[in-house]
BAFI-616920 format. One record per atom (N, C-alpha, C): residue in three letters; x, y, z. Coordinates in steps of 0.05 Angstrom, whole numbers, plus 32768, in hexadecimal, padded with zeros to 4 digits. Layout:
% residues N
ALAXYZ
...
% end
This chain:
% residues 135
MET8EA58B2E81DF
MET8EB68B3E81CE
MET8ED08B4481DC
LYS8EE68B3F81CE
LYS8F008B4381DA
LYS8F0C8B5E81D1
ILE8F168B6E81E4
ILE8F228B8881DE
ILE8F408B8581DF
SER8F4D8B8F81CA
SER8F6A8B8D81C9
SER8F778BA081DE
LYS8F8F8B9A81E5
LYS8F9E8BAC81F8
LYS8FA08BC881ED
GLN8FA58BCB81D3
GLN8FA78BE581C6
GLN8F8E8BF581C9
THR8F778BE881C4
THR8F5D8BF581C6
THR8F578BFD81E3
ALA8F5F8BEC81F6
ALA8F5A8BF28212
ALA8F6B8C0A821B
LEU8F838C0D8210
LEU8F948C238217
LEU8F8D8C3D820A
LEU8F7D8C3D81F6
LEU8F768C5581E7
LEU8F6B8C6B81F8
PRO8F578C66820A
PRO8F4D8C7C821B
PRO8F638C88822C
ALA8F748C788237
ALA8F8A8C828248
ALA8F9D8C948237
ILE8FA38C8C821F
ILE8FB58C9B820E
ILE8FA88CB68207
VAL8F8F8CB58200
VAL8F818CCE81F9
VAL8F808CE18211
THR8F7A8CD68228
THR8F7A8CE78240
THR8F958CF38246
LEU8FAA8CE38244
LEU8FC58CED8248
LEU8FCC8D038234
PHE8FC48CFF821B
PHE8FC98D148206
PHE8FBB8D2E820D
ILE8FA28D2C8215
ILE8F928D44821C
ILE8F9E8D528234
LEU8FA78D438248
LEU8FB38D508260
LEU8FCD8D5E8258
THR8FDD8D508248
THR8FF78D5C823F
THR8FF28D76822F
LEU8FDE8D75821D
LEU8FD88D8D820D
LEU8FCE8DA3821F
SER8FBD8D9C8233
SER8FB38DB08246
SER8FC98DBE8255
PHE8FDC8DAE825F
PHE8FF38DB9826E
PHE90048DCB825C
SER90088DC38243
SER90188DD38230
SER900A8DED822B
ILE8FF08DED8228
ILE8FE18E068223
ILE8FE38E18823B
GLN8FE08E0D8253
GLN8FE28E1D826B
GLN8FFE8E29826E
ALA90138E1A8268
ALA902E8E248269
ALA90338E3A8255
MET90288E37823D
MET902B8E4D8229
MET901D8E668232
ALA90058E63823E
ALA8FF68E7A8247
ALA90058E89825D
GLN90118E798270
GLN90218E858285
GLN90398E94827A
GLU90468E888266
GLU905D8E948259
GLU90568EAE824C
LYS903E8EB08240
LYS90368EC98233
LYS90328EE08247
ASN902B8ED9825F
ASN90278EEE8274
ASN90418EF78281
GLN90568EE8827C
GLN90708EEE8289
GLN907A8F0A8280
MET90888F168293
MET90968F2F828C
MET90B38F28828A
VAL90BF8F2E8273
VAL90DB8F28826E
VAL90E98F428268
ARG90FF8F468276
ARG910D8F5F8273
ARG912C8F5B8273
LEU91398F6B8263
LEU91568F6D8264
LEU915E8F878272
ALA91708F858285
ALA917B8F9C8292
ALA91988F9E8289
LYS919E8FB4827B
LYS91BA8FB98271
LYS91C68FCE8283
ILE91DB8FC58292
ILE91E68FD682A7
ILE92038FDA82A3
LYS920C8FF382A7
LYS92288FFA82A7
LYS922F900182C4
VAL92458FF482CE
VAL924D8FF882E9
VAL9268900582EA
ASP926C901582FE
ASP928790218303
ASP929A900A8307
PRO92AE900882F5
PRO92C18FF182F6
PRO92CF8FEE8311
LEU92D39004831F
LEU92E190038339
LEU92CF8FF7834F
GLN92B58FF5834A
GLN92A28FEA835E
GLN92958FD18354
LEU92A08FC48340
LEU92948FAD8333
LEU92908F958346
ASP92A48F908357
ASP92A18F798369
ASP928A8F7E837D
LYS92898F968388
LYS92738F9C839A
LYS92588F9B838C
TYR92578FA58374
TYR923E8FA48365
TYR92358F878360
ASN92488F768357
ASN92418F5A8352
ASN92378F4C836B
ALA92438F528381
ALA923A8F45839A
ALA921D8F4E83A1
ALA92178F68839E
ALA91FC8F7283A4
ALA91E88F668390
LEU91F08F648377
LEU91DE8F598363
LEU91D88F3B8369
LYS91EC8F2C836F
LYS91E88F0F8375
LYS91D68F0C838D
GLU91DA8F1C83A2
GLU91C98F1A83BA
GLU91AC8F2083B3
GLN91A78F3583A4
GLN918C8F3D839C
GLN917F8F27838B
MET918E8F1D8377
MET91828F088365
MET917B8EEF8374
THR918D8EE58385
THR91888ECC8392
THR91718ECF83A7
THR91708EE583B4
THR915A8EEA83C7
THR91408EEC83B8
ALA913F8EFB83A2
ALA91268EFE8393
ALA911B8EE38389
VAL912D8ED3837E
VAL91248EB98373
VAL911B8EA6838A
ARG91298EA883A1
ARG91228E9783B8
ARG91088E9E83C5
VAL91028EB883C8
VAL90EB8EC083D9
VAL90D38ECA83C9
GLU90D68ED183B0
GLU90C08EDC83A0
GLU90B78EC7838C
PRO909E8EBD838F
PRO90948EAA837B
PRO90928EB4835F
GLY908E8ECE835C
GLY908B8EDA8341
GLY90A58EE18333
VAL90BC8EDE8341
VAL90D68EE28334
VAL90DF8EC7832A
LEU90DF8EC38310
LEU90E48EA88304
LEU91018EA482FD
THR910E8EB882F2
THR91298EB482E7
THR91398ECE82E9
TYR91528ECB82EF
TYR91668EE082ED
TYR917F8ED382E1
TYR91898EDF82CC
TYR91A48ED882C1
TYR91B38EF382BF
ALA91CA8EF582CB
ALA91DB8F0C82C9
ALA91F58F0482BB
VAL91FC8F1382A6
VAL92158F0D8298
VAL92258F278295
ALA923F8F248294
ALA92518F3B8290
ALA925F8F388275
ASP92638F4E8268
ASP92728F4F824F
ASP928E8F458254
LYS92998F348243
LYS92B38F298246
LYS92C98F3E8243
ILE92C58F518232
ILE92D98F66822D
ILE92D78F7B8242
ASP92BF8F83824A
ASP92BB8F97825E
ASP92A78F8D8273
PRO92B08F808288
PRO929F8F73829C
PRO928D8F8782AB
SER92928FA182A8
SER92818FB482B5
SER92678FB982A6
HIS92648FAC828E
HIS924B8FAC827F
HIS923D8F928285
ILE92278F958294
ILE92188F7E829E
ILE91FC8F7E8290
THR91F48F668288
THR91D98F63827D
THR91CA8F4E828E
ILE91B28F558297
ILE91A38F4382A8
ILE91898F3B8298
LEU91848F228297
LEU916A8F18828C
LEU91598F1282A4
GLU91428F1F82A6
GLU912F8F1C82BC
GLU91158F1182B1
ILE910A8EFD82BE
ILE90EF8EF382B5
ILE90DE8EF182CE
TYR90C78EFF82CC
TYR90B38F0082E1
TYR909A8EF282D8
ALA908A8EE782EA
ALA90718EDA82E4
ALA905E8EEC82D4
ASP905E8F0682DB
ASP904D8F1A82CE
ASP90568F3582D8
THR90498F4A82CE
THR90508F6582D6
THR904A8F6A82F4
THR90368F5D82FE
THR90308F60831B
THR90478F56832C
ALA90538F3F8324
ALA906A8F348332
ALA90818F488331
TYR90858F54831A
TYR909B8F688318
TYR90968F80832A
LYS907E8F8A8329
LYS90778FA1833A
LYS907A8F9B8358
SER90738F83835F
SER90778F7A837B
SER90958F788381
HIS90A48F6D836E
HIS90C18F698372
HIS90D08F838378
ILE90C98F99836A
ILE90D88FB2836D
ILE90D18FC08387
GLU90BD8FB58396
GLU90B58FC183AF
GLU90C08FB183C7
THR90CE8F9B83C2
THR90D88F8A83D7
THR90F08F9783E5
PRO90F48F9183FF
PRO910B8F9B840D
PRO91268F948400
HIS91298F7B83F6
HIS91438F7383EB
HIS91488F8283D1
PHE91348F8883C1
PHE91398F9783A8
PHE91408FB483AF
LYS91328FC083C2
LYS91388FDC83CB
LYS91548FDE83D7
LYS915C8FC983E5
LYS91778FC883F0
LYS918C8FC883D9
TYR91878FB783C5
TYR91988FB683AE
TYR919B8FD183A0
LYS91848FDE839B
LYS91848FF7838D
LYS9193900C839D
ASP918F900C83B7
ASP919D901F83C8
ASP91BC901A83C9
THR91C2900083CA
THR91DF8FF883CB
THR91ED900083B1
VAL91E18FFC839A
VAL91EF8FFF8381
VAL91EC901B8374
LYS91DC902D8381
LYS91D790478374
LYS91EF9056836C
GLY92059055837B
GLY921D90628374
GLY923090528362
MET9228903A835C
MET92399028834C
MET92309027832F
VAL9217902A832A
VAL920B9027830F
VAL920E90428301
THR921B904182EA
THR921F905A82DA
THR9209905D82C4
SER91FD904782BC
SER91E6904882AA
SER91D6902F82AC
LEU91BC903282A6
LEU91A9901C82A7
LEU9195901F8291
GLU9192900A8281
GLU917E9009826C
GLU916D8FF08270
LEU91538FF48272
LEU91408FDE8275
LEU91328FD9825B
VAL91328FC18251
VAL91268FBA8238
VAL91138FA3823C
ASP90F98FA98238
ASP90E58F938239
ASP90E68F84821F
VAL90E68F698221
VAL90E88F58820A
VAL90D38F42820B
ASN90CF8F3481F5
ASN90BE8F1D81F4
ASN90CF8F0481F2
LEU90C98EF08202
LEU90D78ED78201
LEU90CF8EC881E8
VAL90E28EC381D6
VAL90DC8EB581BD
VAL90DC8E9781C2
GLY90EE8E8E81D3
GLY90F08E7181D8
GLY91068E6D81ED
SER91078E5581F7
SER911D8E4E820A
SER91228E308208
ALA913A8E298210
ALA91418E0D8210
ALA91568E0A8226
LYS91538DF58236
LYS91678DEF824A
LYS91678DD28251
LYS917D8DC9825A
LYS917F8DAD8262
LYS91708DAA827D
PRO91658D928282
PRO91588D8E829C
PRO916C8D9182B3
ASP91628D9982CA
ASP91748D9B82E1
ASP91828D8082E6
ARG919B8D8282EE
ARG91AA8D6982F3
ARG91AF8D658310
% end
């Protein structure tokens, strides 16, 4: 009995499909556990350069050394650059709780305490994301 190439490939295709589905389900489960937060910050305009430097140092250190800190995006309002919004994504709430106890985060908080005029933290759910692959 002769087996066609298509029939011979069928088990491999089914296995590949199952593995892909399994990884997708795991990724969705991990995403559901993530803690996503917006930090809406108003900074004293006269101290904005110092604030931005402290923020960048804290963000890059956190992403580099903390496995549970997944993403930071900080943006400034075009009309009023002293209004900053930060998108923070953590692996889960445990990662966030660990993050706020780190020396680099405590240094940031101490450094900017006289610069920040208001802070609003908003917990949000990630609806979706899209990005180009790294180049």
